Every structure is written in C-alpha cells, then in structure tokens.
TIRO-2110 file (N, C-alpha, C; in Angstrom, 1 decimal):
// TIRO-2110
72.6, 151.1, 118.4, N, 1, A
72.9, 151.0, 117.0, CA, 1, A
72.3, 152.1, 116.3, C, 1, A
73.1, 152.8, 115.5, N, 2, A
72.6, 153.9, 114.7, CA, 2, A
72.8, 153.6, 113.2, C, 2, A
71.7, 153.8, 112.5, N, 3, A
71.8, 153.6, 111.1, CA, 3, A
71.4, 154.9, 110.4, C, 3, A
72.2, 155.3, 109.4, N, 4, A
71.9, 156.5, 108.6, CA, 4, A
71.0, 156.1, 107.5, C, 4, A
69.8, 156.7, 107.5, N, 5, A
68.9, 156.4, 106.4, CA, 5, A
68.4, 157.7, 105.8, C, 5, A
69.4, 158.6, 105.5, N, 6, A
69.1, 159.9, 104.9, CA, 6, A
68.5, 159.9, 103.5, C, 6, A
68.7, 158.9, 102.8, N, 7, A
68.2, 158.8, 101.4, CA, 7, A
66.7, 158.4, 101.6, C, 7, A
65.8, 159.3, 101.3, N, 8, A
64.4, 159.0, 101.3, CA, 8, A
63.7, 159.5, 100.1, C, 8, A
62.5, 159.1, 99.9, N, 9, A
61.7, 159.4, 98.7, CA, 9, A
61.5, 160.9, 98.6, C, 9, A
61.8, 161.5, 97.5, N, 10, A
61.6, 163.0, 97.3, CA, 10, A
60.1, 163.3, 97.1, C, 10, A
59.3, 162.3, 96.9, N, 11, A
57.8, 162.5, 96.7, CA, 11, A
57.1, 162.8, 98.0, C, 11, A
57.8, 162.7, 99.2, N, 12, A
57.1, 162.9, 100.4, CA, 12, A
56.8, 164.4, 100.5, C, 12, A
55.6, 164.6, 101.2, N, 13, A
55.2, 166.0, 101.4, CA, 13, A
56.2, 166.6, 102.4, C, 13, A
56.5, 167.8, 102.2, N, 14, A
57.4, 168.5, 103.1, CA, 14, A
56.9, 168.6, 104.5, C, 14, A
55.6, 168.8, 104.7, N, 15, A
55.0, 168.9, 106.0, CA, 15, A
55.0, 167.5, 106.8, C, 15, A
55.2, 166.4, 106.0, N, 16, A
55.2, 165.1, 106.7, CA, 16, A
56.6, 164.6, 107.0, C, 16, A
57.6, 165.2, 106.4, N, 17, A
59.0, 164.8, 106.6, CA, 17, A
59.4, 165.4, 108.0, C, 17, A
60.2, 164.5, 108.8, N, 18, A
60.6, 165.0, 110.1, CA, 18, A
61.6, 166.2, 109.9, C, 18, A
61.6, 167.1, 110.8, N, 19, A
62.5, 168.2, 110.8, CA, 19, A
63.9, 167.7, 110.9, C, 19, A
64.8, 168.4, 110.2, N, 20, A
66.2, 168.0, 110.2, CA, 20, A
66.7, 168.0, 111.7, C, 20, A
67.3, 167.0, 112.1, N, 21, A
67.9, 166.9, 113.5, CA, 21, A
66.9, 166.3, 114.5, C, 21, A
65.6, 166.2, 114.1, N, 22, A
64.7, 165.5, 115.0, CA, 22, A
64.6, 164.1, 114.6, C, 22, A
64.1, 163.3, 115.6, N, 23, A
64.0, 161.8, 115.3, CA, 23, A
62.5, 161.4, 115.6, C, 23, A
62.1, 160.5, 114.8, N, 24, A
60.7, 159.9, 115.0, CA, 24, A
60.8, 158.9, 116.1, C, 24, A
59.8, 158.9, 117.0, N, 25, A
59.8, 158.1, 118.2, CA, 25, A
58.9, 156.9, 117.9, C, 25, A
59.4, 155.8, 117.3, N, 26, A
58.5, 154.7, 117.1, CA, 26, A
58.1, 154.0, 118.4, C, 26, A
58.9, 154.1, 119.4, N, 27, A
58.5, 153.5, 120.7, CA, 27, A
57.2, 154.1, 121.2, C, 27, A
57.1, 155.4, 121.2, N, 28, A
55.9, 156.1, 121.6, CA, 28, A
54.7, 155.8, 120.6, C, 28, A
55.0, 155.8, 119.3, N, 29, A
54.0, 155.6, 118.3, CA, 29, A
53.4, 154.2, 118.5, C, 29, A
54.2, 153.1, 118.6, N, 30, A
53.8, 151.8, 118.7, CA, 30, A
53.0, 151.5, 120.0, C, 30, A
53.5, 152.2, 121.1, N, 31, A
52.8, 152.1, 122.4, CA, 31, A
51.4, 152.6, 122.3, C, 31, A
51.2, 153.7, 121.6, N, 32, A
49.9, 154.3, 121.4, CA, 32, A
49.0, 153.4, 120.5, C, 32, A
49.6, 152.9, 119.5, N, 33, A
48.9, 152.0, 118.6, CA, 33, A
48.4, 150.7, 119.3, C, 33, A
49.2, 150.2, 120.2, N, 34, A
48.9, 148.9, 120.9, CA, 34, A
47.7, 149.1, 121.8, C, 34, A
47.5, 150.2, 122.4, N, 35, A
46.4, 150.4, 123.3, CA, 35, A
45.1, 150.6, 122.5, C, 35, A
45.1, 151.0, 121.2, N, 36, A
43.9, 151.3, 120.5, CA, 36, A
43.3, 150.2, 119.7, C, 36, A
44.0, 149.1, 119.5, N, 37, A
43.6, 148.0, 118.7, CA, 37, A
42.9, 146.9, 119.5, C, 37, A
41.8, 146.4, 119.0, N, 38, A
41.1, 145.4, 119.8, CA, 38, A
41.8, 144.0, 119.8, C, 38, A
41.7, 143.3, 120.8, N, 39, A
42.3, 142.0, 120.9, CA, 39, A
41.3, 140.9, 121.4, C, 39, A
41.5, 139.7, 120.8, N, 40, A
40.6, 138.6, 121.2, CA, 40, A
41.3, 137.9, 122.4, C, 40, A
40.4, 137.4, 123.3, N, 41, A
40.9, 136.6, 124.4, CA, 41, A
40.1, 135.4, 124.6, C, 41, A
40.7, 134.4, 125.2, N, 42, A
40.0, 133.1, 125.5, CA, 42, A
40.5, 132.5, 126.8, C, 42, A
39.7, 131.7, 127.4, N, 43, A
40.1, 131.0, 128.6, CA, 43, A
40.3, 129.5, 128.3, C, 43, A
41.4, 129.0, 128.8, N, 44, A
41.7, 127.6, 128.5, CA, 44, A
42.4, 127.0, 129.8, C, 44, A
41.8, 126.0, 130.3, N, 45, A
42.4, 125.3, 131.5, CA, 45, A
42.5, 126.3, 132.7, C, 45, A
41.6, 127.2, 132.8, N, 46, A
41.6, 128.2, 133.9, CA, 46, A
42.5, 129.4, 133.7, C, 46, A
43.2, 129.5, 132.6, N, 47, A
44.1, 130.6, 132.3, CA, 47, A
43.5, 131.5, 131.2, C, 47, A
43.6, 132.8, 131.4, N, 48, A
43.2, 133.7, 130.4, CA, 48, A
44.3, 134.0, 129.4, C, 48, A
44.1, 133.9, 128.1, N, 49, A
45.1, 134.2, 127.1, CA, 49, A
44.5, 135.4, 126.2, C, 49, A
45.3, 136.4, 126.1, N, 50, A
45.0, 137.5, 125.3, CA, 50, A
45.9, 137.5, 124.0, C, 50, A
45.2, 137.4, 122.9, N, 51, A
46.0, 137.3, 121.6, CA, 51, A
46.5, 138.7, 121.2, C, 51, A
47.7, 138.7, 120.6, N, 52, A
48.2, 140.0, 120.2, CA, 52, A
47.4, 140.5, 119.0, C, 52, A
47.6, 141.8, 118.6, N, 53, A
46.9, 142.3, 117.5, CA, 53, A
47.5, 141.9, 116.2, C, 53, A
48.6, 141.4, 116.2, N, 54, A
49.3, 140.8, 115.0, CA, 54, A
50.3, 139.8, 115.5, C, 54, A
50.7, 138.9, 114.6, N, 55, A
51.6, 137.9, 114.9, CA, 55, A
53.0, 138.5, 115.2, C, 55, A
53.6, 138.1, 116.4, N, 56, A
54.9, 138.7, 116.6, CA, 56, A
55.9, 138.2, 115.6, C, 56, A
56.8, 139.1, 115.2, N, 57, A
57.8, 138.7, 114.2, CA, 57, A
58.6, 137.5, 114.6, C, 57, A
58.9, 137.3, 115.8, N, 58, A
59.7, 136.1, 116.3, CA, 58, A
58.9, 134.9, 116.0, C, 58, A
57.6, 134.9, 116.1, N, 59, A
56.7, 133.7, 115.8, CA, 59, A
56.8, 133.4, 114.3, C, 59, A
56.7, 134.4, 113.5, N, 60, A
56.7, 134.3, 112.1, CA, 60, A
58.1, 133.7, 111.6, C, 60, A
59.1, 134.2, 112.2, N, 61, A
60.5, 133.7, 111.8, CA, 61, A
60.7, 132.3, 112.3, C, 61, A
60.2, 132.0, 113.5, N, 62, A
60.3, 130.6, 114.0, CA, 62, A
59.5, 129.6, 113.2, C, 62, A
58.3, 130.1, 112.8, N, 63, A
57.4, 129.2, 112.0, CA, 63, A
58.1, 128.9, 110.6, C, 63, A
58.8, 129.9, 110.1, N, 64, A
59.4, 129.6, 108.8, CA, 64, A
60.6, 128.7, 109.0, C, 64, A
61.4, 128.9, 110.0, N, 65, A
62.6, 128.1, 110.2, CA, 65, A
62.2, 126.7, 110.6, C, 65, A
61.2, 126.5, 111.3, N, 66, A
60.9, 125.2, 111.9, CA, 66, A
59.7, 124.5, 111.2, C, 66, A
59.4, 124.9, 110.0, N, 67, A
58.3, 124.4, 109.2, CA, 67, A
58.2, 122.9, 109.2, C, 67, A
59.3, 122.2, 109.0, N, 68, A
59.2, 120.8, 108.9, CA, 68, A
59.8, 120.0, 110.2, C, 68, A
59.9, 120.7, 111.3, N, 69, A
60.4, 120.2, 112.5, CA, 69, A
59.3, 119.4, 113.2, C, 69, A
59.8, 118.3, 113.8, N, 70, A
58.9, 117.5, 114.7, CA, 70, A
59.4, 117.6, 116.2, C, 70, A
60.3, 118.5, 116.4, N, 71, A
60.9, 118.6, 117.7, CA, 71, A
59.9, 119.4, 118.6, C, 71, A
59.5, 118.8, 119.8, N, 72, A
58.6, 119.5, 120.7, CA, 72, A
59.2, 120.8, 121.2, C, 72, A
60.5, 120.9, 121.3, N, 73, A
61.1, 122.1, 121.8, CA, 73, A
60.8, 123.3, 120.8, C, 73, A
60.8, 123.0, 119.5, N, 74, A
60.5, 124.0, 118.5, CA, 74, A
59.0, 124.5, 118.7, C, 74, A
58.1, 123.6, 118.9, N, 75, A
56.7, 123.9, 119.1, CA, 75, A
56.6, 124.7, 120.4, C, 75, A
57.3, 124.3, 121.4, N, 76, A
57.3, 125.0, 122.7, CA, 76, A
57.8, 126.4, 122.6, C, 76, A
58.8, 126.7, 121.8, N, 77, A
59.3, 128.0, 121.6, CA, 77, A
58.3, 128.9, 120.9, C, 77, A
57.7, 128.3, 119.8, N, 78, A
56.7, 129.1, 119.1, CA, 78, A
55.5, 129.5, 119.9, C, 78, A
55.0, 128.5, 120.7, N, 79, A
53.8, 128.8, 121.5, CA, 79, A
54.2, 129.8, 122.6, C, 79, A
55.4, 129.7, 123.1, N, 80, A
55.9, 130.6, 124.1, CA, 80, A
55.9, 132.0, 123.6, C, 80, A
56.2, 132.2, 122.4, N, 81, A
56.2, 133.5, 121.8, CA, 81, A
54.8, 134.1, 121.7, C, 81, A
53.9, 133.2, 121.4, N, 82, A
52.5, 133.7, 121.2, CA, 82, A
51.7, 133.8, 122.5, C, 82, A
51.8, 132.7, 123.3, N, 83, A
51.0, 132.6, 124.5, CA, 83, A
51.7, 132.8, 125.8, C, 83, A
53.0, 132.7, 125.8, N, 84, A
53.8, 132.8, 127.0, CA, 84, A
54.5, 131.5, 127.4, C, 84, A
55.5, 131.6, 128.1, N, 85, A
56.4, 130.6, 128.6, CA, 85, A
56.2, 129.1, 128.3, C, 85, A
55.5, 128.5, 129.3, N, 86, A
55.4, 127.0, 129.2, CA, 86, A
54.1, 126.5, 128.8, C, 86, A
53.5, 127.2, 127.9, N, 87, A
52.1, 126.9, 127.4, CA, 87, A
51.9, 125.5, 126.9, C, 87, A
52.9, 125.0, 126.1, N, 88, A
52.7, 123.6, 125.6, CA, 88, A
52.7, 122.6, 126.7, C, 88, A
53.6, 122.8, 127.7, N, 89, A
53.6, 121.8, 128.8, CA, 89, A
52.3, 121.9, 129.7, C, 89, A
51.8, 123.1, 129.9, N, 90, A
50.6, 123.3, 130.7, CA, 90, A
49.4, 122.6, 130.0, C, 90, A
49.3, 122.9, 128.7, N, 91, A
48.2, 122.3, 127.9, CA, 91, A
48.3, 120.7, 127.8, C, 91, A
49.5, 120.3, 127.6, N, 92, A
49.8, 118.8, 127.5, CA, 92, A
49.4, 118.1, 128.9, C, 92, A
49.9, 118.7, 130.0, N, 93, A
49.6, 118.2, 131.3, CA, 93, A
48.2, 118.2, 131.6, C, 93, A
47.4, 119.2, 131.1, N, 94, A
46.0, 119.2, 131.3, CA, 94, A
45.2, 118.2, 130.5, C, 94, A
45.9, 117.5, 129.6, N, 95, A
45.2, 116.5, 128.8, CA, 95, A
44.8, 116.9, 127.4, C, 95, A
45.3, 118.0, 126.9, N, 96, A
44.9, 118.4, 125.6, CA, 96, A
45.2, 117.4, 124.5, C, 96, A
44.2, 117.2, 123.6, N, 97, A
44.4, 116.2, 122.5, CA, 97, A
44.9, 117.0, 121.3, C, 97, A
45.4, 116.2, 120.3, N, 98, A
45.9, 116.8, 119.0, CA, 98, A
44.8, 117.6, 118.4, C, 98, A
43.5, 117.1, 118.4, N, 99, A
42.4, 117.8, 117.8, CA, 99, A
42.2, 119.2, 118.5, C, 99, A
42.2, 119.1, 119.8, N, 100, A
42.0, 120.4, 120.6, CA, 100, A
43.1, 121.4, 120.3, C, 100, A
44.3, 120.9, 120.2, N, 101, A
45.5, 121.7, 120.0, CA, 101, A
45.3, 122.4, 118.6, C, 101, A
44.9, 121.6, 117.6, N, 102, A
44.7, 122.2, 116.3, CA, 102, A
43.6, 123.2, 116.3, C, 102, A
42.5, 123.0, 117.0, N, 103, A
41.4, 123.9, 117.0, CA, 103, A
41.8, 125.2, 117.7, C, 103, A
42.6, 125.1, 118.8, N, 104, A
43.0, 126.4, 119.4, CA, 104, A
44.0, 127.1, 118.5, C, 104, A
44.9, 126.5, 117.8, N, 105, A
45.8, 127.2, 116.9, CA, 105, A
45.0, 127.8, 115.7, C, 105, A
44.0, 127.1, 115.1, N, 106, A
43.2, 127.7, 114.1, CA, 106, A
42.5, 128.9, 114.6, C, 106, A
41.8, 128.8, 115.7, N, 107, A
41.1, 129.9, 116.3, CA, 107, A
42.0, 131.1, 116.6, C, 107, A
43.1, 130.8, 117.2, N, 108, A
44.1, 131.9, 117.5, CA, 108, A
44.6, 132.6, 116.3, C, 108, A
45.0, 131.8, 115.3, N, 109, A
45.6, 132.4, 114.1, CA, 109, A
44.6, 133.3, 113.4, C, 109, A
43.4, 132.9, 113.3, N, 110, A
42.3, 133.7, 112.6, CA, 110, A
42.0, 134.9, 113.4, C, 110, A
42.0, 134.8, 114.7, N, 111, A
41.5, 136.0, 115.6, CA, 111, A
42.6, 136.9, 116.0, C, 111, A
43.9, 136.6, 115.6, N, 112, A
45.0, 137.5, 115.9, CA, 112, A
44.7, 138.8, 115.2, C, 112, A
44.6, 138.7, 113.9, N, 113, A
44.5, 139.9, 113.0, CA, 113, A
43.1, 140.5, 113.0, C, 113, A
42.1, 139.6, 113.1, N, 114, A
40.7, 140.1, 113.0, CA, 114, A
39.9, 139.5, 114.2, C, 114, A
39.9, 140.1, 115.3, N, 115, A
39.2, 139.6, 116.5, CA, 115, A
37.8, 139.3, 116.2, C, 115, A
37.3, 138.1, 116.6, N, 116, A
35.9, 137.8, 116.4, CA, 116, A
35.6, 137.2, 115.0, C, 116, A
36.6, 137.0, 114.2, N, 117, A
36.4, 136.5, 112.8, CA, 117, A
36.0, 135.0, 112.8, C, 117, A
36.5, 134.2, 113.7, N, 118, A
36.3, 132.8, 113.7, CA, 118, A
35.8, 132.4, 115.1, C, 118, A
34.7, 131.7, 115.2, N, 119, A
34.2, 131.1, 116.5, CA, 119, A
34.9, 129.8, 116.8, C, 119, A
34.8, 129.4, 118.0, N, 120, A
35.4, 128.1, 118.3, CA, 120, A
34.8, 126.9, 117.5, C, 120, A
33.5, 127.0, 117.3, N, 121, A
32.8, 126.0, 116.5, CA, 121, A
33.3, 126.0, 115.0, C, 121, A
33.5, 127.2, 114.5, N, 122, A
34.1, 127.3, 113.1, CA, 122, A
35.5, 126.8, 113.0, C, 122, A
36.3, 127.1, 114.1, N, 123, A
37.7, 126.6, 114.1, CA, 123, A
37.7, 125.1, 114.1, C, 123, A
36.7, 124.5, 114.9, N, 124, A
36.6, 123.0, 114.9, CA, 124, A
36.3, 122.5, 113.5, C, 124, A
35.3, 123.1, 112.8, N, 125, A
34.9, 122.7, 111.5, CA, 125, A
36.1, 122.8, 110.5, C, 125, A
36.9, 123.9, 110.6, N, 126, A
38.0, 124.1, 109.7, CA, 126, A
39.1, 123.0, 110.0, C, 126, A
39.3, 122.7, 111.3, N, 127, A
40.3, 121.7, 111.7, CA, 127, A
39.8, 120.3, 111.1, C, 127, A
38.6, 120.0, 111.3, N, 128, A
38.1, 118.7, 110.9, CA, 128, A
38.1, 118.6, 109.3, C, 128, A
37.8, 119.7, 108.6, N, 129, A
37.9, 119.7, 107.2, CA, 129, A
39.4, 119.5, 106.7, C, 129, A
40.3, 120.1, 107.4, N, 130, A
41.7, 119.9, 107.1, CA, 130, A
42.2, 118.5, 107.3, C, 130, A
41.8, 117.9, 108.4, N, 131, A
42.1, 116.5, 108.7, CA, 131, A
41.5, 115.6, 107.7, C, 131, A
40.3, 115.8, 107.3, N, 132, A
39.6, 115.0, 106.4, CA, 132, A
40.4, 115.1, 105.0, C, 132, A
40.7, 116.3, 104.6, N, 133, A
41.4, 116.4, 103.4, CA, 133, A
42.8, 115.8, 103.4, C, 133, A
43.5, 115.9, 104.6, N, 134, A
44.8, 115.3, 104.7, CA, 134, A
44.7, 113.8, 104.6, C, 134, A
43.7, 113.2, 105.3, N, 135, A
43.6, 111.7, 105.2, CA, 135, A
43.1, 111.2, 103.9, C, 135, A
42.3, 112.0, 103.2, N, 136, A
41.8, 111.6, 101.9, CA, 136, A
42.9, 111.7, 100.9, C, 136, A
43.8, 112.7, 101.1, N, 137, A
45.0, 112.9, 100.2, CA, 137, A
46.0, 111.8, 100.4, C, 137, A
45.9, 111.1, 101.5, N, 138, A
46.9, 110.0, 101.7, CA, 138, A
46.4, 108.6, 101.3, C, 138, A
45.4, 108.6, 100.4, N, 139, A
44.9, 107.3, 100.0, CA, 139, A
46.0, 106.5, 99.5, C, 139, A
46.1, 105.3, 100.0, N, 140, A
47.3, 104.5, 99.7, CA, 140, A
47.4, 104.1, 98.3, C, 140, A
48.5, 104.5, 97.7, N, 141, A
48.8, 104.1, 96.3, CA, 141, A
49.2, 102.7, 96.3, C, 141, A
48.9, 102.0, 95.3, N, 142, A
49.3, 100.6, 95.3, CA, 142, A
50.8, 100.4, 95.5, C, 142, A
51.2, 99.5, 96.3, N, 143, A
52.6, 99.3, 96.6, CA, 143, A
53.2, 98.6, 95.4, C, 143, A
54.5, 98.5, 95.4, N, 144, A
55.3, 98.0, 94.3, CA, 144, A
54.9, 96.6, 94.0, C, 144, A
54.7, 95.7, 95.0, N, 145, A
54.3, 94.3, 94.7, CA, 145, A
53.0, 94.2, 94.1, C, 145, A
52.0, 95.1, 94.5, N, 146, A
50.7, 95.1, 93.9, CA, 146, A
50.8, 95.5, 92.4, C, 146, A
51.6, 96.6, 92.2, N, 147, A
51.7, 97.0, 90.8, CA, 147, A
52.3, 96.0, 89.9, C, 147, A
53.3, 95.2, 90.4, N, 148, A
53.9, 94.1, 89.7, CA, 148, A
53.0, 93.0, 89.4, C, 148, A
52.1, 92.8, 90.3, N, 149, A
51.2, 91.6, 90.2, CA, 149, A
50.1, 91.9, 89.1, C, 149, A
49.9, 93.1, 88.7, N, 150, A
48.9, 93.4, 87.7, CA, 150, A
49.4, 92.8, 86.3, C, 150, A
48.5, 92.3, 85.6, N, 151, A
48.9, 91.7, 84.3, CA, 151, A
49.3, 92.9, 83.3, C, 151, A
50.4, 92.6, 82.6, N, 152, A
50.8, 93.6, 81.6, CA, 152, A
50.1, 93.3, 80.3, C, 152, A
50.2, 94.3, 79.5, N, 153, A
49.6, 94.1, 78.1, CA, 153, A
50.3, 92.9, 77.5, C, 153, A
49.5, 92.0, 76.9, N, 154, A
50.0, 90.7, 76.4, CA, 154, A
51.1, 90.9, 75.4, C, 154, A
51.0, 91.8, 74.5, N, 155, A
52.1, 91.9, 73.5, CA, 155, A
52.3, 93.4, 73.3, C, 155, A
53.6, 93.8, 73.3, N, 156, A
53.9, 95.2, 73.1, CA, 156, A
53.9, 95.4, 71.6, C, 156, A
53.5, 96.5, 71.2, N, 157, A
53.6, 96.9, 69.7, CA, 157, A
55.0, 97.3, 69.4, C, 157, A
55.3, 96.9, 68.2, N, 158, A
56.6, 97.3, 67.7, CA, 158, A
56.6, 98.7, 67.1, C, 158, A
57.7, 99.4, 67.3, N, 159, A
57.8, 100.7, 66.8, CA, 159, A
58.0, 100.7, 65.3, C, 159, A
58.3, 99.6, 64.7, N, 160, A
58.5, 99.4, 63.3, CA, 160, A
60.0, 99.6, 63.0, C, 160, A
60.8, 99.9, 63.9, N, 161, A
62.2, 100.1, 63.7, CA, 161, A
62.9, 98.8, 64.2, C, 161, A
64.0, 98.4, 63.5, N, 162, A
64.7, 97.2, 63.9, CA, 162, A
66.2, 97.5, 63.8, C, 162, A
END
C-alpha cells in the first residue's frame, strides 16, 4: 500500500526533512527503539512473561470494542495479544482466582509503560481497593416494595390553585 503524504508542515527544519525521493525506514527505527527500552518481566505458573514497552495497538482496540463483553473468547483474544496465545486457558487450568487475575492485570498494566512502577504487593492493594469501592458502590437501594411500605406524608399541601 502506498499513500502520498507530500503535504507536510512548512515549519519543519530543512535539515530534518527527508531528501526528496528518499523514504524514512520506520521498520529499522522501531527495531532500534525496541531494543533500547527496558521491559518488566514476571514468572507465573512456571512461565516467564515479558511485558511490552507499551500496549500493543491491537490490545487497545480490542479493549475499546469489548469493554462491556462477558464473552471469555474476547478476554482470551486480549490476553493473547499481550501475553501470547492461550494464556487465559493456561492460567485458568492452573487454578487462578478472580483476585489473582485482577492483580496480574493491574501489575501488568502499570508496568508496561513504566517498568518497576508497581510492585505485586501494591497491585494487590489497588485490586482490593477497587473491589471494596465496587462493593460499597453497590449498596442495595431499597426495592420498590420497601419504598411503597414507607409511610407517606399524611396530608399533601395544596398549591392554592383549583
């Protein structure tokens, strides 16, 4: 696929602009960038996982599309993008709990962009805080029958209009 993008900002320095007829090689540039950025790694169920230096675009797109999905295949695809193939199945078969899953995701998300920024202990605290906030936010509102059972004001005031 070839795309003509000849319209560019005139404010660019002449020495930074590519020579006419030459092309910038992003493949080489990104390959060089990838080897120089630090990455966090962790071991889980005997496997070593190396986090990328930033979230893959496919992961971000899938997360946006599947935001409200409960389909395990959607989760499987997202995890495969970040950790490789059958990660969800491997973790589930090893006996991973919901809490452990949440902690690994929080740890991974934080350490993708800034390796070493969140410890496993801190990820667990963050997970537990989120769970506590979620359950506290779901305090049961009185149901309809309970609201109806409440005594109403004895007499309504008239607006004065008839």
